[in-house]
Backbone as CSV, one residue per row, in Angstrom:
resi,resn,N_x,N_y,N_z,CA_x,CA_y,CA_z,C_x,C_y,C_z
1,MET,-37.745,-18.835,30.091,-38.220,-18.545,28.737,-39.175,-17.347,28.777
2,SER,-39.138,-16.522,27.778,-40.099,-15.428,27.706,-41.349,-15.909,26.988
3,TYR,-42.403,-15.129,27.099,-43.655,-15.556,26.505,-43.583,-15.576,24.986
4,ARG,-44.078,-16.665,24.429,-44.253,-16.747,22.977,-45.722,-16.421,22.724
5,VAL,-45.973,-15.113,22.471,-47.363,-14.663,22.403,-48.005,-15.128,21.111
6,LEU,-49.085,-15.855,21.251,-49.814,-16.340,20.084,-50.604,-15.200,19.473
7,LEU,-50.573,-15.065,18.121,-51.362,-14.061,17.430,-52.791,-14.554,17.327
8,LEU,-53.661,-13.978,18.148,-55.025,-14.464,18.186,-55.745,-14.264,16.862
9,ALA,-55.273,-13.319,16.059,-55.924,-13.122,14.761,-55.876,-14.393,13.926
10,GLY,-54.864,-15.209,14.135,-54.759,-16.451,13.393,-55.691,-17.533,13.887
11,LEU,-56.342,-17.289,15.027,-57.235,-18.286,15.598,-58.688,-17.840,15.585
12,LEU,-58.997,-16.733,14.932,-60.365,-16.233,14.955,-61.323,-17.250,14.355
13,LEU,-62.420,-17.449,15.048,-63.372,-18.459,14.613,-64.088,-18.008,13.347
14,PRO,-64.516,-18.954,12.519,-65.143,-18.577,11.254,-66.456,-17.853,11.443
15,VAL,-66.803,-17.057,10.456,-68.002,-16.230,10.530,-69.261,-17.056,10.702
16,ASN,-69.321,-18.255,10.123,-70.554,-19.024,10.192,-70.827,-19.594,11.572
17,LEU,-69.992,-19.222,12.555,-70.261,-19.607,13.926,-71.621,-19.101,14.394
18,MET,-72.072,-17.970,13.867,-73.341,-17.388,14.304,-74.549,-18.067,13.657
19,ALA,-74.332,-18.899,12.667,-75.445,-19.471,11.922,-76.406,-20.304,12.762
20,PRO,-75.958,-21.163,13.684,-76.921,-22.000,14.394,-78.019,-21.222,15.107
21,ALA,-77.661,-20.107,15.753,-78.677,-19.350,16.483,-79.717,-18.773,15.527
22,LEU,-79.273,-18.314,14.355,-80.219,-17.745,13.402,-81.089,-18.832,12.777
23,LEU,-80.466,-19.962,12.457,-81.233,-21.052,11.869,-82.262,-21.613,12.845
24,ALA,-81.963,-21.531,14.139,-82.908,-22.028,15.139,-84.194,-21.225,15.141
25,GLN,-84.129,-20.001,14.606,-85.325,-19.173,14.533,-86.150,-19.492,13.287
26,GLY,-85.672,-20.470,12.498,-86.466,-20.922,11.369,-86.253,-20.123,10.102
27,ARG,-85.158,-19.371,10.031,-84.909,-18.615,8.800,-83.403,-18.634,8.528
28,PRO,-83.004,-18.555,7.260,-81.576,-18.571,6.950,-80.915,-17.274,7.400
29,ALA,-79.614,-17.352,7.604,-78.869,-16.164,8.016,-78.723,-15.217,6.841
30,PRO,-79.190,-13.957,6.935,-78.996,-12.993,5.856,-77.515,-12.711,5.647
31,ALA,-77.150,-12.356,4.428,-75.748,-12.093,4.127,-75.194,-10.979,5.000
32,ILE,-76.006,-9.944,5.268,-75.521,-8.820,6.067,-75.192,-9.263,7.477
33,GLN,-75.938,-10.274,8.007,-75.649,-10.763,9.344,-74.285,-11.435,9.394
34,SER,-73.900,-12.088,8.322,-72.622,-12.787,8.298,-71.451,-11.826,8.384
35,LEU,-71.682,-10.561,8.010,-70.614,-9.577,8.073,-70.426,-9.026,9.482
36,ASN,-71.421,-9.187,10.359,-71.320,-8.614,11.695,-70.115,-9.136,12.460
37,TYR,-69.883,-10.430,12.346,-68.787,-11.034,13.086,-67.442,-10.498,12.598
38,GLU,-67.258,-10.478,11.269,-66.010,-9.948,10.715,-65.823,-8.482,11.096
39,ASP,-66.901,-7.704,11.013,-66.806,-6.291,11.363,-66.450,-6.112,12.830
40,CYS,-67.072,-6.925,13.672,-66.813,-6.831,15.103,-65.365,-7.177,15.419
41,LEU,-64.860,-8.230,14.796,-63.482,-8.631,15.038,-62.502,-7.574,14.544
42,GLY,-62.799,-6.980,13.400,-61.945,-5.919,12.891,-61.897,-4.739,13.838
43,LEU,-63.060,-4.387,14.382,-63.119,-3.277,15.329,-62.416,-3.638,16.630
44,ALA,-62.534,-4.898,17.051,-61.858,-5.336,18.278,-60.347,-5.189,18.155
45,ARG,-59.825,-5.364,16.937,-58.385,-5.221,16.735,-57.967,-3.766,16.635
46,THR,-58.731,-2.960,15.918,-58.301,-1.585,15.644,-58.758,-0.588,16.702
47,ASN,-59.907,-0.844,17.316,-60.437,0.047,18.358,-61.132,-0.829,19.398
48,PRO,-60.339,-1.509,20.248,-60.921,-2.530,21.123,-61.974,-2.011,22.102
49,GLU,-61.850,-0.769,22.551,-62.880,-0.241,23.453,-64.233,-0.173,22.750
50,GLU,-64.238,0.365,21.542,-65.468,0.432,20.773,-65.924,-0.967,20.364
51,GLY,-64.951,-1.827,20.024,-65.294,-3.197,19.661,-65.970,-3.927,20.806
52,PHE,-65.480,-3.726,22.021,-66.104,-4.377,23.180,-67.518,-3.861,23.394
53,ALA,-67.686,-2.537,23.286,-69.018,-1.953,23.486,-70.006,-2.481,22.449
54,GLN,-69.582,-2.543,21.192,-70.489,-3.021,20.147,-70.794,-4.509,20.301
55,ALA,-69.777,-5.279,20.735,-70.004,-6.702,20.947,-71.019,-6.933,22.060
56,GLN,-70.941,-6.117,23.121,-71.893,-6.254,24.224,-73.313,-5.914,23.766
57,THR,-73.425,-4.872,22.953,-74.744,-4.509,22.414,-75.275,-5.604,21.510
58,TRP,-74.397,-6.135,20.685,-74.787,-7.206,19.776,-75.237,-8.438,20.553
59,ARG,-74.521,-8.742,21.622,-74.882,-9.888,22.455,-76.288,-9.695,23.049
60,ALA,-76.556,-8.481,23.511,-77.854,-8.195,24.141,-78.997,-8.271,23.146
61,THR,-78.692,-8.133,21.865,-79.745,-8.168,20.840,-79.725,-9.471,20.038
62,GLY,-79.139,-10.522,20.629,-79.202,-11.833,20.002,-77.961,-12.246,19.265
63,GLY,-76.819,-11.622,19.539,-75.580,-11.973,18.837,-75.018,-13.328,19.217
64,GLY,-75.396,-13.826,20.382,-75.006,-15.164,20.793,-73.517,-15.367,20.941
65,LEU,-73.084,-16.566,20.606,-71.691,-16.961,20.789,-70.701,-16.078,20.020
66,PRO,-70.969,-15.718,18.756,-70.014,-14.847,18.044,-69.812,-13.508,18.746
67,ALA,-70.893,-12.909,19.265,-70.773,-11.625,19.948,-69.937,-11.758,21.214
68,SER,-70.161,-12.827,21.968,-69.397,-13.036,23.196,-67.924,-13.280,22.900
69,HIS,-67.662,-14.021,21.832,-66.277,-14.284,21.453,-65.577,-12.995,21.031
70,CYS,-66.273,-12.174,20.285,-65.706,-10.890,19.868,-65.404,-10.018,21.077
71,ALA,-66.304,-9.995,22.051,-66.088,-9.207,23.268,-64.848,-9.693,24.017
72,ALA,-64.678,-11.008,24.083,-63.515,-11.565,24.775,-62.218,-11.155,24.096
73,LEU,-62.194,-11.179,22.752,-60.981,-10.798,22.037,-60.706,-9.301,22.158
74,ALA,-61.759,-8.500,22.270,-61.562,-7.066,22.515,-60.915,-6.843,23.880
75,LEU,-61.354,-7.602,24.877,-60.737,-7.501,26.201,-59.259,-7.883,26.136
76,PHE,-58.963,-8.910,25.345,-57.564,-9.311,25.182,-56.754,-8.163,24.593
77,GLN,-57.272,-7.550,23.544,-56.557,-6.439,22.904,-56.369,-5.259,23.852
78,LEU,-57.291,-5.105,24.799,-57.190,-4.030,25.782,-56.195,-4.352,26.893
79,GLY,-55.682,-5.581,26.902,-54.725,-5.971,27.930,-55.362,-6.516,29.191
80,HIS,-56.668,-6.740,29.168,-57.361,-7.322,30.320,-57.332,-8.846,30.179
81,TYR,-56.140,-9.403,30.352,-55.939,-10.801,29.988,-56.737,-11.767,30.864
82,GLY,-56.772,-11.511,32.162,-57.536,-12.385,33.041,-59.014,-12.364,32.726
83,ASP,-59.560,-11.165,32.500,-60.981,-11.054,32.145,-61.260,-11.737,30.813
84,ALA,-60.349,-11.553,29.847,-60.529,-12.193,28.543,-60.515,-13.709,28.685
85,ALA,-59.592,-14.227,29.491,-59.504,-15.668,29.677,-60.766,-16.211,30.332
86,ASP,-61.247,-15.508,31.350,-62.483,-15.934,32.015,-63.647,-15.974,31.034
87,LYS,-63.743,-14.936,30.216,-64.848,-14.850,29.265,-64.750,-15.951,28.214
88,LEU,-63.539,-16.219,27.745,-63.353,-17.285,26.763,-63.710,-18.648,27.361
89,GLU,-63.299,-18.874,28.595,-63.654,-20.141,29.238,-65.166,-20.285,29.390
90,SER,-65.835,-19.175,29.671,-67.288,-19.247,29.860,-68.017,-19.618,28.567
91,LEU,-67.351,-19.457,27.421,-67.966,-19.794,26.134,-67.922,-21.288,25.838
92,LEU,-67.121,-22.038,26.579,-66.876,-23.434,26.221,-68.135,-24.303,26.219
93,PRO,-69.016,-24.226,27.226,-70.213,-25.077,27.169,-71.074,-24.809,25.939
94,GLU,-71.249,-23.524,25.610,-72.049,-23.170,24.435,-71.357,-23.627,23.153
95,ALA,-70.023,-23.471,23.112,-69.273,-23.905,21.928,-69.334,-25.423,21.761
96,GLU,-69.285,-26.151,22.867,-69.365,-27.610,22.785,-70.695,-28.071,22.190
97,ARG,-71.759,-27.309,22.446,-73.064,-27.665,21.887,-73.175,-27.274,20.421
98,GLN,-72.656,-26.105,20.058,-72.881,-25.560,18.726,-71.774,-25.911,17.733
99,VAL,-70.535,-25.781,18.158,-69.403,-25.969,17.232,-68.285,-26.738,17.947
100,PRO,-68.496,-27.995,18.276,-67.505,-28.732,19.074,-66.130,-28.809,18.429
101,HIS,-66.069,-28.766,17.098,-64.769,-28.853,16.433,-63.918,-27.609,16.662
102,LEU,-64.534,-26.514,17.139,-63.786,-25.286,17.385,-63.408,-25.109,18.854
103,VAL,-63.793,-26.050,19.698,-63.468,-25.947,21.123,-61.957,-25.865,21.372
104,PRO,-61.103,-26.670,20.691,-59.655,-26.529,20.925,-59.132,-25.123,20.639
105,ASP,-59.729,-24.427,19.647,-59.304,-23.054,19.360,-59.597,-22.141,20.547
106,ILE,-60.794,-22.267,21.114,-61.161,-21.416,22.240,-60.308,-21.762,23.460
107,LEU,-60.052,-23.052,23.681,-59.167,-23.453,24.766,-57.785,-22.825,24.601
108,SER,-57.282,-22.832,23.372,-55.963,-22.261,23.101,-55.949,-20.759,23.348
109,GLN,-56.979,-20.076,22.909,-57.050,-18.630,23.122,-57.101,-18.301,24.608
110,ALA,-57.937,-19.016,25.345,-58.034,-18.777,26.787,-56.701,-19.058,27.469
111,ALA,-56.028,-20.127,27.049,-54.741,-20.473,27.645,-53.707,-19.376,27.413
112,ASN,-53.683,-18.835,26.203,-52.730,-17.759,25.925,-53.027,-16.517,26.746
113,ALA,-54.310,-16.248,26.968,-54.659,-15.119,27.815,-54.201,-15.356,29.250
114,TRP,-54.357,-16.589,29.743,-53.880,-16.894,31.101,-52.365,-16.783,31.185
115,LEU,-51.661,-17.174,30.132,-50.206,-17.017,30.137,-49.813,-15.549,30.289
116,LEU,-50.489,-14.694,29.536,-50.171,-13.272,29.608,-50.641,-12.644,30.912
117,ALA,-51.568,-13.296,31.585,-52.003,-12.842,32.908,-51.119,-13.415,34.011
118,ASN,-50.067,-14.138,33.615,-49.128,-14.737,34.557,-49.780,-15.784,35.452
119,ILE,-50.684,-16.559,34.881,-51.314,-17.667,35.603,-51.123,-18.922,34.751
120,PRO,-49.891,-19.439,34.720,-49.586,-20.544,33.804,-50.287,-21.850,34.153
121,ASP,-50.633,-22.059,35.431,-51.279,-23.317,35.784,-52.647,-23.445,35.121
122,ARG,-53.415,-22.328,35.100,-54.711,-22.354,34.411,-54.502,-22.615,32.921
123,ALA,-53.474,-21.999,32.367,-53.181,-22.208,30.947,-52.866,-23.670,30.668
124,ARG,-52.035,-24.268,31.513,-51.654,-25.660,31.276,-52.862,-26.589,31.314
125,LYS,-53.768,-26.371,32.245,-54.938,-27.241,32.353,-55.800,-27.166,31.094
126,LEU,-55.970,-25.969,30.561,-56.750,-25.828,29.335,-56.043,-26.474,28.152
127,LEU,-54.736,-26.316,28.110,-53.974,-26.900,27.001,-53.940,-28.420,27.084
128,ASP,-53.985,-28.960,28.300,-54.108,-30.420,28.428,-55.360,-30.911,27.700
129,LEU,-56.463,-30.197,27.894,-57.723,-30.586,27.249,-57.627,-30.435,25.731
130,ALA,-57.036,-29.325,25.288,-56.922,-29.096,23.851,-56.053,-30.163,23.186
131,ILE,-54.965,-30.548,23.843,-54.052,-31.536,23.267,-54.663,-32.930,23.276
132,GLN,-55.531,-33.199,24.233,-56.259,-34.471,24.201,-57.079,-34.588,22.916
133,ALA,-57.633,-33.463,22.492,-58.453,-33.462,21.277,-57.594,-33.425,20.015
134,GLN,-56.462,-32.700,20.061,-55.619,-32.534,18.880,-54.146,-32.718,19.266
135,PRO,-53.723,-33.955,19.490,-52.372,-34.198,20.019,-51.251,-33.795,19.075
136,ASN,-51.518,-33.700,17.784,-50.465,-33.369,16.827,-50.573,-31.941,16.294
137,ARG,-51.200,-31.085,17.053,-51.275,-29.673,16.665,-50.084,-28.942,17.268
138,LEU,-49.198,-28.510,16.402,-47.903,-27.977,16.826,-48.045,-26.783,17.770
139,GLU,-48.918,-25.846,17.451,-49.031,-24.635,18.264,-49.471,-24.958,19.687
140,LEU,-50.327,-25.950,19.849,-50.759,-26.330,21.191,-49.581,-26.874,21.994
141,ARG,-48.734,-27.647,21.344,-47.555,-28.173,22.030,-46.610,-27.042,22.457
142,LEU,-46.432,-26.056,21.585,-45.574,-24.927,21.938,-46.168,-24.128,23.096
143,ASP,-47.475,-23.930,23.051,-48.122,-23.176,24.129,-47.977,-23.897,25.463
144,ARG,-48.207,-25.224,25.454,-48.107,-25.946,26.722,-46.666,-25.992,27.214
145,ALA,-45.716,-26.094,26.292,-44.309,-26.052,26.700,-44.000,-24.739,27.406
146,GLN,-44.566,-23.645,26.900,-44.348,-22.352,27.547,-44.954,-22.333,28.940
147,ALA,-46.173,-22.850,29.065,-46.822,-22.892,30.376,-46.025,-23.759,31.344
148,LEU,-45.560,-24.913,30.884,-44.779,-25.810,31.739,-43.461,-25.161,32.158
149,ALA,-42.838,-24.425,31.242,-41.602,-23.732,31.590,-41.853,-22.683,32.657
150,GLU,-42.978,-21.967,32.549,-43.310,-20.974,33.573,-43.554,-21.633,34.927
151,LEU,-43.949,-22.910,34.901,-44.152,-23.672,36.131,-42.886,-24.413,36.558
152,ASN,-41.769,-24.139,35.875,-40.464,-24.740,36.167,-40.438,-26.248,35.947
153,ASP,-41.325,-26.745,35.111,-41.309,-28.168,34.763,-40.627,-28.309,33.404
154,TYR,-39.304,-28.166,33.409,-38.564,-28.134,32.153,-38.496,-29.481,31.444
155,PRO,-38.431,-30.620,32.158,-38.468,-31.902,31.434,-39.760,-32.084,30.643
156,ALA,-40.905,-31.721,31.255,-42.176,-31.847,30.534,-42.230,-30.864,29.376
157,ALA,-41.698,-29.653,29.573,-41.670,-28.670,28.491,-40.846,-29.208,27.323
158,ARG,-39.718,-29.819,27.645,-38.884,-30.368,26.577,-39.618,-31.474,25.824
159,ALA,-40.382,-32.296,26.540,-41.114,-33.381,25.874,-42.099,-32.815,24.859
160,ASP,-42.821,-31.746,25.217,-43.734,-31.131,24.256,-42.983,-30.528,23.079
161,LEU,-41.832,-29.937,23.352,-41.051,-29.339,22.267,-40.471,-30.410,21.348
162,ASP,-40.139,-31.569,21.902,-39.692,-32.680,21.055,-40.790,-33.066,20.065
163,VAL,-42.029,-33.123,20.569,-43.151,-33.457,19.682,-43.325,-32.366,18.625
164,ALA,-43.289,-31.115,19.064,-43.473,-30.001,18.128,-42.429,-30.039,17.015
165,LEU,-41.186,-30.296,17.381,-40.123,-30.296,16.379,-40.139,-31.549,15.508
166,SER,-40.753,-32.610,15.999,-40.942,-33.766,15.124,-41.983,-33.466,14.047
167,LEU,-42.902,-32.541,14.365,-43.917,-32.139,13.398,-43.368,-31.125,12.399
168,ASP,-42.451,-30.259,12.869,-41.846,-29.265,11.982,-40.454,-28.928,12.505
169,PRO,-39.408,-29.571,11.976,-38.047,-29.338,12.466,-37.501,-27.956,12.126
170,THR,-38.211,-27.174,11.321,-37.688,-25.871,10.885,-38.203,-24.719,11.741
171,ARG,-38.884,-24.998,12.819,-39.413,-23.927,13.660,-38.312,-23.395,14.579
172,ASP,-37.745,-22.244,14.228,-36.663,-21.689,15.027,-37.139,-21.259,16.417
173,ASP,-38.428,-20.874,16.539,-38.923,-20.506,17.858,-38.957,-21.714,18.790
174,ALA,-39.369,-22.866,18.257,-39.398,-24.081,19.070,-37.982,-24.516,19.442
175,LEU,-37.044,-24.390,18.520,-35.657,-24.747,18.814,-35.076,-23.856,19.911
176,ALA,-35.389,-22.560,19.860,-34.891,-21.652,20.895,-35.481,-21.992,22.257
177,LEU,-36.772,-22.320,22.282,-37.410,-22.710,23.531,-36.806,-24.008,24.067
178,ARG,-36.544,-24.962,23.171,-35.968,-26.225,23.628,-34.526,-26.038,24.085
179,ALA,-33.815,-25.084,23.479,-32.462,-24.790,23.953,-32.500,-24.368,25.418
180,ALA,-33.464,-23.524,25.764,-33.590,-23.089,27.157,-33.954,-24.260,28.060
181,ALA,-34.896,-25.100,27.611,-35.300,-26.251,28.418,-34.132,-27.214,28.617
182,ARG,-33.346,-27.411,27.567,-32.195,-28.306,27.686,-31.142,-27.727,28.636
183,ARG,-30.902,-26.439,28.507,-29.917,-25.819,29.411,-30.361,-25.950,30.866
184,LEU,-31.626,-25.742,31.112,-32.127,-25.750,32.483,-32.296,-27.155,33.042
185,THR,-32.151,-28.172,32.193,-32.144,-29.560,32.679,-30.739,-30.160,32.603
186,GLY,-29.744,-29.321,32.335,-28.354,-29.773,32.394,-27.776,-30.305,31.102
187,ASP,-28.545,-30.290,30.015,-28.052,-30.797,28.731,-27.437,-29.638,27.951
188,LEU,-26.244,-29.239,28.340,-25.627,-28.056,27.734,-25.223,-28.277,26.270
189,PRO,-24.645,-29.428,25.899,-24.346,-29.634,24.474,-25.606,-29.602,23.610
190,GLY,-26.683,-30.245,24.092,-27.926,-30.235,23.327,-28.516,-28.843,23.225
191,ALA,-28.383,-28.059,24.313,-28.891,-26.683,24.302,-28.153,-25.852,23.261
192,LEU,-26.832,-25.996,23.212,-26.056,-25.237,22.237,-26.400,-25.663,20.816
193,GLU,-26.595,-26.958,20.614,-26.966,-27.448,19.284,-28.291,-26.827,18.833
194,ASP,-29.277,-26.800,19.738,-30.574,-26.219,19.377,-30.457,-24.724,19.099
195,ALA,-29.693,-24.021,19.911,-29.529,-22.580,19.698,-28.877,-22.306,18.350
196,GLU,-27.850,-23.091,18.018,-27.176,-22.915,16.729,-28.117,-23.220,15.565
197,LEU,-28.923,-24.271,15.691,-29.870,-24.607,14.628,-30.900,-23.494,14.448
198,ALA,-31.383,-22.966,15.562,-32.360,-21.877,15.483,-31.771,-20.669,14.773
199,LEU,-30.514,-20.351,15.072,-29.880,-19.183,14.462,-29.539,-19.435,12.996
200,ALA,-29.304,-20.674,12.637,-29.092,-20.990,11.220,-30.361,-20.739,10.422
201,LEU,-31.504,-20.956,11.070,-32.793,-20.716,10.412,-33.196,-19.250,10.466
202,ASN,-32.817,-18.567,11.546,-33.210,-17.171,11.734,-32.156,-16.500,12.611
203,ARG,-31.239,-15.787,11.974,-30.118,-15.207,12.710,-30.538,-14.081,13.642
204,ARG,-31.805,-13.618,13.534,-32.285,-12.547,14.403,-33.212,-13.073,15.509
205,ASN,-33.178,-14.353,15.740,-33.980,-14.927,16.819,-33.320,-14.564,18.148
206,VAL,-33.927,-13.616,18.867,-33.289,-13.102,20.085,-33.247,-14.147,21.191
207,GLU,-34.235,-15.038,21.249,-34.221,-16.078,22.277,-33.045,-17.029,22.049
208,ALA,-32.790,-17.377,20.791,-31.666,-18.253,20.486,-30.337,-17.552,20.766
209,LEU,-30.247,-16.276,20.401,-29.026,-15.515,20.697,-28.784,-15.428,22.202
210,LEU,-29.853,-15.212,22.949,-29.726,-15.146,24.406,-29.212,-16.480,24.953
211,GLU,-29.802,-17.573,24.484,-29.372,-18.880,24.974,-27.914,-19.146,24.622
212,ARG,-27.536,-18.838,23.391,-26.140,-19.075,23.022,-25.206,-18.186,23.815
213,GLY,-25.627,-16.964,24.071,-24.801,-16.067,24.886,-24.607,-16.601,26.295
214,ILE,-25.681,-17.089,26.905,-25.578,-17.654,28.256,-24.669,-18.878,28.252
215,LEU,-24.848,-19.739,27.258,-24.039,-20.958,27.174,-22.561,-20.631,26.931
216,ARG,-22.300,-19.640,26.096,-20.911,-19.243,25.861,-20.285,-18.674,27.131
217,ALA,-21.067,-17.902,27.884,-20.550,-17.357,29.144,-20.218,-18.475,30.117
218,GLN,-21.091,-19.469,30.181,-20.842,-20.591,31.079,-19.621,-21.386,30.669
219,ALA,-19.337,-21.395,29.371,-18.170,-22.130,28.869,-16.887,-21.302,28.926
220,GLY,-16.972,-20.059,29.382,-15.794,-19.209,29.502,-15.487,-18.380,28.277
221,ASP,-16.340,-18.412,27.269,-16.139,-17.622,26.048,-16.772,-16.248,26.247
222,ARG,-16.096,-15.369,26.958,-16.665,-14.060,27.290,-16.902,-13.197,26.052
223,ALA,-15.955,-13.230,25.126,-16.100,-12.391,23.929,-17.296,-12.843,23.107
224,GLY,-17.415,-14.156,22.893,-18.550,-14.656,22.129,-19.869,-14.399,22.828
225,ALA,-19.878,-14.586,24.154,-21.092,-14.346,24.919,-21.512,-12.879,24.833
226,ARG,-20.552,-11.986,25.003,-20.872,-10.552,24.961,-21.406,-10.158,23.581
227,ALA,-20.828,-10.707,22.519,-21.288,-10.387,21.171,-22.746,-10.811,20.986
228,ASP,-23.090,-12.005,21.453,-24.470,-12.484,21.329,-25.431,-11.633,22.149
229,LEU,-25.041,-11.326,23.373,-25.934,-10.600,24.274,-26.148,-9.160,23.822
230,ILE,-25.097,-8.545,23.306,-25.250,-7.195,22.760,-26.149,-7.218,21.533
231,GLN,-26.021,-8.260,20.717,-26.872,-8.389,19.537,-28.340,-8.511,19.931
232,VAL,-28.620,-9.235,21.010,-29.998,-9.329,21.501,-30.557,-7.937,21.756
233,ARG,-29.798,-7.109,22.438,-30.280,-5.771,22.811,-30.366,-4.838,21.614
234,MET,-29.552,-5.084,20.600,-29.642,-4.273,19.385,-30.886,-4.631,18.576
235,ILE,-31.189,-5.918,18.485,-32.342,-6.363,17.701,-33.641,-6.020,18.407
236,GLN,-33.665,-6.230,19.726,-34.897,-6.032,20.496,-34.540,-5.286,21.777
237,PRO,-34.481,-3.939,21.717,-34.030,-3.162,22.882,-34.914,-3.324,24.114
238,ASP,-36.189,-3.620,23.909,-37.105,-3.777,25.034,-37.597,-5.213,25.091
239,GLY,-38.069,-5.611,26.260,-38.641,-6.943,26.385,-37.817,-7.845,27.281
240,ALA,-38.348,-9.042,27.493,-37.742,-9.977,28.441,-36.351,-10.419,28.006
241,ALA,-36.165,-10.659,26.704,-34.860,-11.121,26.234,-33.791,-10.055,26.458
242,ALA,-34.128,-8.799,26.171,-33.170,-7.708,26.374,-32.828,-7.551,27.851
243,GLU,-33.820,-7.680,28.708,-33.572,-7.577,30.153,-32.666,-8.707,30.630
244,ALA,-32.931,-9.918,30.150,-32.102,-11.055,30.539,-30.674,-10.891,30.029
245,ALA,-30.535,-10.370,28.811,-29.195,-10.142,28.256,-28.437,-9.115,29.079
246,ALA,-29.133,-8.047,29.490,-28.480,-7.021,30.309,-28.020,-7.594,31.645
247,ARG,-28.845,-8.433,32.253,-28.457,-9.050,33.532,-27.248,-9.960,33.357
248,GLN,-27.223,-10.694,32.238,-26.108,-11.604,31.996,-24.816,-10.834,31.773
249,ILE,-24.883,-9.721,31.021,-23.689,-8.892,30.798,-23.201,-8.330,32.122
250,GLU,-24.121,-7.855,32.963,-23.746,-7.315,34.268,-23.086,-8.383,35.122
251,ALA,-23.643,-9.597,35.103,-23.057,-10.685,35.890,-21.650,-11.015,35.403
252,MET,-21.448,-10.999,34.083,-20.113,-11.253,33.537,-19.121,-10.179,33.977
253,ASP,-19.577,-8.929,33.958,-18.687,-7.822,34.330,-18.317,-7.891,35.813
254,VAL,-19.299,-8.225,36.649,-19.038,-8.339,38.082,-18.059,-9.475,38.352
255,LYS,-18.264,-10.608,37.680,-17.396,-11.763,37.879,-15.982,-11.454,37.431
256,GLN,-15.855,-10.716,36.318,-14.541,-10.376,35.804,-13.816,-9.424,36.740
């Protein structure tokens, strides 16, 4: 399976995260202070180098947990996934004291950074903790399924995907991931069913097209397989799915 990269913008912690440190000084948080976090996050997305520098300065002048979190997300945007994951993990003790309800979000962010750093075992351990706190959170199940797949534990990955799809049967990304898990555990009819369902929901889902192409090739349907695999490369010329499709086409040609 290729990485299902989580959009960290959807997990950004609320602005009032900075309030406890200011209130501890015996005064309410000024309105202008509440904008610092939003401004920092915006800069981390659009100009991560500058966002990281400003977050570090803010941290040194009392920015606390929000400043550190902003710095970590800037590192993520810069592609320093391991450093970002380390920094996010280091925030957990402080977050547990100040905003315990947001700890699963930070665990999820750190886990996604570890996935992109190609260290799935660290990601899985963090996601285990997050799922203990929020067992019915669909995105956490999808993230852990990805980590488990990277660790070649496809039965466990399928179990998480079963839970995810029980929460939302219309998620074509989850269906495509489960198609791969089913294929790799020998359930070829189930894999094809999931791939077809995913494509019924989203005909441009390259992971589902790739899975159906592989399954068609295994079943001897060369024309159907080639059509699916070529479509993958047309929709997404670069990336893991396109590379896998190219390898599958080459293998078919060599075999023929």
